[in-house]
C-alpha positions as CSV (number, residue, x, y, z in Angstrom):
1,M,102.5,-43.9,-147.3
2,I,105.8,-44.0,-145.2
3,L,105.6,-44.5,-141.6
4,D,109.0,-44.1,-139.7
5,K,111.1,-42.1,-137.2
6,L,111.9,-38.8,-138.0
7,E,115.4,-39.4,-138.0
8,N,115.2,-42.3,-140.7
9,L,113.6,-40.0,-143.1
10,E,117.2,-39.4,-144.8
11,D,117.4,-43.1,-145.6
12,Y,114.3,-42.4,-148.3
13,E,115.6,-41.8,-152.0
14,L,112.4,-39.6,-152.7
15,G,113.7,-37.1,-154.9
16,G,112.7,-33.5,-155.8
17,L,112.0,-31.3,-152.8
18,F,112.2,-34.1,-150.3
19,G,115.6,-33.7,-149.9
20,R,115.0,-30.2,-148.7
21,A,112.3,-30.6,-146.6
22,I,114.0,-33.5,-144.6
23,A,117.1,-31.3,-144.2
24,F,114.8,-28.4,-142.3
25,L,113.4,-30.9,-140.5
26,R,116.9,-32.3,-139.5
27,D,118.4,-28.7,-138.8
28,N,115.8,-27.1,-136.8
29,D,114.6,-28.0,-133.1
30,L,110.7,-27.6,-134.2
31,Q,109.8,-28.0,-130.8
32,S,111.1,-24.8,-130.1
33,L,109.7,-22.8,-133.0
34,P,106.6,-20.8,-132.5
35,A,103.4,-21.9,-134.3
36,C,103.7,-20.5,-137.6
37,K,103.9,-21.3,-141.4
38,I,107.6,-21.3,-143.0
39,K,107.8,-20.9,-146.7
40,V,111.0,-22.9,-147.0
41,Q,110.8,-22.6,-150.7
42,G,108.1,-20.5,-152.0
43,D,104.6,-22.3,-152.2
44,D,106.2,-25.2,-152.8
45,L,107.7,-26.1,-150.0
46,V,106.0,-25.1,-146.6
47,V,106.3,-26.2,-143.4
48,N,103.3,-25.5,-141.0
49,I,104.2,-25.6,-137.1
50,Q,100.8,-25.7,-134.9
51,D,99.6,-26.6,-131.2
52,F,97.1,-29.0,-132.3
53,A,93.8,-30.1,-130.4
54,G,93.1,-33.7,-131.5
55,K,89.5,-34.4,-132.2
56,E,87.1,-37.2,-132.3
57,E,87.6,-39.7,-135.2
58,A,83.7,-38.8,-136.8
59,D,85.2,-34.8,-136.6
60,C,88.1,-36.1,-138.9
61,R,87.5,-35.8,-142.8
62,M,89.3,-37.9,-145.3
63,E,91.6,-35.9,-147.2
64,A,93.6,-36.1,-150.3
65,H,96.2,-33.6,-152.4
66,R,96.7,-33.9,-156.1
67,D,99.7,-31.9,-156.2
68,F,101.7,-32.0,-152.7
69,A,102.8,-34.8,-150.5
70,D,102.1,-34.4,-146.6
71,I,104.6,-34.9,-144.1
72,Q,103.1,-35.1,-140.8
73,I,105.0,-35.4,-137.7
74,V,104.0,-35.5,-134.0
75,L,105.8,-33.8,-131.5
76,G,106.7,-33.9,-127.9
77,D,104.9,-36.5,-125.6
78,G,101.8,-36.4,-128.3
79,E,100.8,-39.4,-130.7
80,E,97.9,-39.3,-133.0
81,R,95.8,-41.9,-135.0
82,M,95.6,-41.7,-138.5
83,G,93.4,-43.1,-141.2
84,W,94.5,-44.4,-144.7
85,K,92.8,-45.3,-147.9
86,A,93.8,-45.5,-151.4
87,Q,92.6,-42.2,-152.7
88,D,91.4,-43.7,-155.8
89,D,89.3,-46.2,-153.9
90,C,87.6,-43.0,-152.7
91,K,84.1,-42.7,-154.0
92,E,81.9,-40.2,-152.1
93,V,83.0,-36.7,-152.6
94,L,82.1,-34.5,-149.6
95,T,84.1,-31.3,-150.7
96,A,84.9,-31.0,-154.2
97,Y,88.5,-30.6,-155.2
98,N,89.8,-27.2,-154.6
99,E,92.9,-25.9,-156.7
100,E,93.8,-23.2,-154.7
101,K,94.4,-25.3,-151.4
102,D,95.0,-28.5,-153.1
103,V,92.4,-30.6,-151.0
104,E,89.2,-32.7,-151.8
105,F,87.7,-33.9,-148.8
106,Y,85.5,-37.3,-148.9
107,K,82.7,-39.2,-146.8
108,D,84.4,-42.5,-147.4
109,K,85.6,-44.2,-144.2
110,A,89.9,-45.6,-143.9
111,D,90.7,-49.0,-144.6
112,S,93.7,-48.9,-142.2
113,F,94.7,-46.8,-139.3
114,V,98.4,-46.3,-137.9
115,T,99.1,-44.4,-134.7
116,V,101.9,-41.7,-135.3
117,H,104.0,-41.3,-132.0
118,A,106.0,-38.3,-131.3
119,G,109.4,-38.4,-133.2
120,Q,107.5,-40.4,-135.9
121,A,106.7,-39.0,-139.8
122,A,104.1,-40.3,-141.9
123,I,104.5,-39.1,-145.1
124,F,101.1,-39.0,-147.7
125,F,101.2,-39.0,-151.0
126,P,98.6,-38.0,-153.8
127,T,97.8,-41.3,-154.5
128,D,96.9,-41.5,-150.3
129,A,93.8,-40.1,-148.8
130,H,94.1,-39.5,-145.1
131,Q,92.6,-39.1,-141.9
132,P,94.7,-36.9,-139.6
133,G,94.0,-35.2,-136.4
134,I,92.2,-38.3,-134.5
135,A,93.3,-37.6,-130.7
136,P,90.5,-37.1,-128.7
137,G,91.2,-34.7,-126.0
138,R,95.1,-34.5,-126.6
139,H,96.8,-31.0,-127.0
140,Y,100.4,-31.3,-128.5
141,R,102.6,-29.7,-131.5
142,K,102.6,-31.2,-135.1
143,V,104.0,-30.4,-138.2
144,I,102.6,-30.7,-141.4
145,V,105.1,-30.0,-144.1
146,K,103.3,-29.7,-147.7
147,V,105.7,-30.7,-150.5
148,K,105.0,-30.1,-153.9
149,V,105.3,-33.1,-156.2
150,R,103.7,-32.5,-159.5
């Protein structure tokens, strides 16, 4: 997992489609784009722009992906708490892996939490189970970039 300011993502040498994803984030005014899904490179690099309603921690599930990394970005004046746990430490499957959606959900609880403030990005790799969306009563714009890594 990586947590940093959005403008610092170019400092990471992540390889693959990450360079293209970071260029898209840099070159577009994410706040002014409509809520939508943008296929930057087919199904391998997709940007989801959402007007998001935060939830209580109990209503947010731990999830992990096998083929994609998530870049999760909070915009505007929002902030979101996100849980983390090593994917291979998750033992209680809630919903079995869905290959089409590349997601598996867990009953496990997060080991650690971070607060992602507006203008920051959290990157979760397939080794990172994560619990996004913890922001009770908050409404904000959020961007989730799906980057194929496997």
